[in-house]
C-alpha positions as CSV (number, residue, x, y, z in Angstrom):
1,X,0.0,0.0,0.0
2,X,1.2,3.5,-0.9
3,X,0.6,6.6,1.2
4,X,0.2,9.7,-1.0
5,X,0.4,13.2,0.6
6,X,-0.1,16.6,-1.0
7,X,1.1,19.8,0.6
8,X,-2.0,21.9,0.0
9,X,0.0,25.1,0.8
10,X,2.2,24.3,-2.2
11,X,-0.3,22.8,-4.7
12,X,-1.5,25.3,-7.3
13,X,-4.0,22.9,-9.0
14,X,-2.1,22.7,-12.3
15,X,-3.4,19.2,-12.8
16,X,-0.2,17.5,-14.1
17,X,-0.7,14.8,-11.5
18,X,-4.1,14.1,-12.9
19,X,-2.6,13.3,-16.3
20,X,0.1,11.0,-14.8
21,X,-2.1,9.2,-12.2
22,X,-5.8,9.6,-13.0
23,X,-6.7,6.8,-10.6
24,X,-5.3,8.7,-7.7
25,X,-5.6,12.4,-8.6
26,X,-8.6,14.3,-10.1
27,X,-9.8,17.9,-10.5
28,X,-13.2,18.6,-8.9
29,X,-15.9,20.9,-10.4
30,X,-14.0,24.0,-9.0
31,X,-10.8,22.8,-10.7
32,X,-9.3,22.0,-7.3
33,X,-7.2,18.9,-7.0
34,X,-8.5,16.0,-5.0
35,X,-6.7,12.7,-4.4
36,X,-6.9,9.3,-2.8
37,X,-4.3,9.1,0.0
38,X,-4.1,5.3,0.3
39,X,-3.5,3.5,-3.0
40,X,-2.5,0.1,-4.2
41,X,1.2,-0.7,-5.0
42,X,0.2,-1.2,-8.6
43,X,-0.1,2.6,-8.9
44,X,3.6,3.2,-7.9
45,X,4.9,4.0,-11.3
46,X,2.0,6.5,-12.0
47,X,2.4,8.2,-8.6
48,X,6.1,8.5,-9.0
49,X,5.5,10.1,-12.4
50,X,3.1,12.5,-10.8
51,X,5.6,13.4,-8.1
52,X,8.2,14.1,-10.8
53,X,6.0,16.3,-12.9
54,X,4.5,18.4,-10.2
55,X,5.8,21.9,-10.8
56,X,5.3,22.9,-7.2
57,X,6.9,19.7,-5.7
58,X,3.8,19.4,-3.6
59,X,3.4,15.6,-3.8
60,X,5.1,13.0,-1.7
61,X,4.7,9.3,-1.3
62,X,5.7,6.7,1.2
63,X,5.2,2.9,1.6
64,X,2.2,2.4,3.8
65,X,1.8,-0.3,6.4
């Protein structure tokens, strides 16, 4: 299990994470990013890509327990 965290003080809702990991990140009707904090290991590559492309470096991930 992966634990995804987003620093909401850094996030500017650019949506690059949505493109890379659409099963984890999404933009709501107000174009604000929402995400699923606990995701399956199968999403690792997608979440790592989202971390890499985030222009604000607002996303972090850790192995859950």
